[in-house]
N, C-alpha and C positions, 0 to 999 in steps of 0.2 A: 286363722290357725290351719296349717297345711302339715300333719304330722301322719304317718301311717307306718304300722306296725304287723308285720306278717311272718307266717309260720308255714314253710312248707317244704315241698322236697326239688329238686332241680332235675328240668326234665333233659338237660345235656350237660356235659362240662362248660364250663365259662369258657368263652371265647375271649382271651388276652390279645388285645394292640397296643400302640404306643401312637401318641398325636404327633401329626409332622411338624417338624420345628422344635415344640417343647420337649418333646418326648415323654410326656406323662404317659402313666398307665391307665388304662381304662378295660373293664373287664366287663362284659354282657353276658347275662343268660336269661332263661324263664323260670319263672316260680311256678310249679302247681300247688296251688292253695285249694284246700278240700273245701266245699261248704256244707251246710248242715244236710243231715240226710231228708230226702224226700219219707213221704208218709209210706210208700213202697219201699224204703230201707235203699234205695240205689242212691249212691254217692254220687257227687258232682265234684267237679274242679274248674277251677278259675284259671287261666294260663297268664301271668303275669310277667312284663318283660320291664329286669331292673338292669340298672346300671351303675357300677360301682367305680370311684376314682381313685387315684394314689396308689399310696402301699396297700391299703386293704384290698386293691383290685387286684395286684399281684399275689396277695396271702391269698385273697379266694380261690384265683385261678390253679396256686400251686397244691392247695389242701383240701378242695373241695369238688364232687366231681355227681355225676349222673346219677342220681337215686338220693341223695344225700340231704338229710334234714337240716334246714339252716332258719335262723330268722334275722328277720330284715326291718331297719329303722331306719324311716328317711322320709321322702316327699314326694307326690305326686307332681310330674310337671308335664305340659303339653309341648310338642314343638311343630312346626311344619315345614315342607321341602317340596321342593318342583322336581317330580319323577323325570325320568328319561323321556316317557312321552307325553311331556308337558301337562300332566295333570297335577294338581295339590294335593298332597298327603300330607295327613295326620296321625300323630304318635302321639298316645298317652304314656308314659312309663315310671317307673319307681327309681328316683335317685335316691340311692343308699348311702348313710350318712355311719349306718351300723350293721356290720356283719358277724352273727353269731353262729358258730360252728357247733350243731347240737347234739354230735355223734363223732365218736372219736375216729379219726382217718384210718385206723387199721382194724376196724371191725368188718366181721365178716356177717352180712346182713341174710337172715336166710327167711324171707318173706316172699309170702304171694303176690305177685303185680298182677291187677286186676286191667284188663284189656282197654278199659275206657281211657288210662293215662300213665299207666306205670307208677301210680302212686298209691300206697296202702295207709291205711288207717291203723291196721292192724300194729302192735307193739313189734317192733322189731327183736328179734333174739341174741341180744349182745351181750359179750362175754364182758360183765362188771368188774370182773378182777382186773382187766388191765387198766380201770381208772386207780386202784390202787399201787400200780407198778408204772409211773408215766415213761414215755420215749419224748428223748431230746434229741432234735438236730444238731447238726454238728455246731451252729454258731448260736444255740443255746445255753448257757452254762446256769446249773441249777443251784440255789441258793440252800444251807443249811440252815435251819431255823434257830440253831445256835448261835448262830453272827449275829442276828438280829436284837438290837441293845432294848428293846422294848417289848 
C-alpha cells in the first residue's frame, strides 16, 4: 500500500505547465509540513515536492498560493534522470490524487511567520463570517436547496 496524507503550507505559488504534445496540465509546488516540536519547543518542517495533474492542477494553480494551507492525498513516487553534467539524479515526490484547500481564498491571514520556513502553527486570524456568505466564480451557479427533491 502506498498512500500519503499531508497537511501543510505552500512555500511558493504553484508552477503550472502543460505537457508537450498532449497539453495535459501539471502543477508542481513544495509543501512545508511541520514536524512535532523538539524538547526545546523549536518547530521543524519538512519540505516535500508535490505534483498534481489535470484539472486539479489547474484549480490548484488558480486558487491557492504561497502560505496557504492545503491537504494532500496521494502516493510517493521516485524517478531518476540524467543531469546535464552526465550524473544520475534521483527524485522522490508526492503525486497528489486529491488536493483540499483548507483556507478560503479571500481570507486575510494575519500571522507571524517564523524565519525557519515561513510556516506557522499558530491559528490564522480568519474572518469566519466569510464562510456563511460564499463567493461564487462566474462559471459556478449556486443551487437553491429548495430545488432539491430530497
